[in-house]
C-alpha angles and dihedrals in degrees: 000000000000114000122204116201116214098222093197084082108008114079089002091120091048099047135018094200117079092215089056090049088056090052091049092049089052092048090055095051102257113153097210145007135210139185140185120244120019101191092072094053137082097252093184093059091044091051090051093049092049091050093044094051100031089225119149125245102218101185151330137186122284110234147256095050097215129140110279086192085078112074088203088073095056100099095042091051093048091049091051091044090063090058092046090050092051091049091048091053091047091053097038096246117148100190132060120190123225127198116211095213131226128316101267120228114237094024125095120236088243091056092048092047090053089051091052093050093047094048094044091048090054089046089057089055090052091051096044112130094002098105088234122114132195122227120199110213124216111209134195117260097194099073118356108026110028109182096022113144102222112055099140123081091202091055090048092054092047091051096050092045089052090062091065088214122129089205091066123077140128138276105226112211108193092198095055091043093051092048088056090053095250126152111222097221092047098050099038097038111152094348102089088122087068092056105096098172139004131216127195137192132146129252136262102037103015088249133137123313111277094034095091142022107275114117092227095168092057092050096044092046089053092052093052093043088055098049110280110144104169133101125283109238115220100213102164140116105249115227091200136015113331095230092053093050091049092051091049092047091053089050093048094048090045 
């Protein structure tokens, strides 16, 4: 099992510099790393650290982070997506992460859904042949992202399938899904091919696996048993040293 450390949180207490966090992740046996925004980082130093260690960059966020529920943002997002795609290819990442944006006042959910589908379809055309894919991420609206438009994994899968583009899928965050009361097998069903990347954290607290009550092993095992072959993104706030939580996570997931 390939683990991908989200270095926004993991190794943040041990190193301020993102390049150094990559080196620490490599030293502790992690196969990949990921982060959120790329435009606020020193991409040159990150590229050097990735080359130096040979570690994989699994994913980062496609910018600009603007509501894709608003069709007025389509062209700005597509323009930014080209830059994100070029950076992903430079750094060897194959997955970009898209946020749907908040539920917009004055616009129906049907109108916002149509905007998402139209923009994501065009995004697939931009990404065609690049080797880079875009994953739309459903988030929980009960704790972390009140007001977010896309809180249902089933809806997320339906939206990305409606684009008809193989470059468009979802990022399935087990933590967000569990907070919303979803069962992994029920909401993913026969659509594991549309899951481009997976995130995990425990609940309550969004801390390391084993700190809460989500049966992460059962959910992750189901994903792999049904065809998922990507990395498992460790997107949690560590309660203790990052290296210790990673070792324990690997043991728990077995």
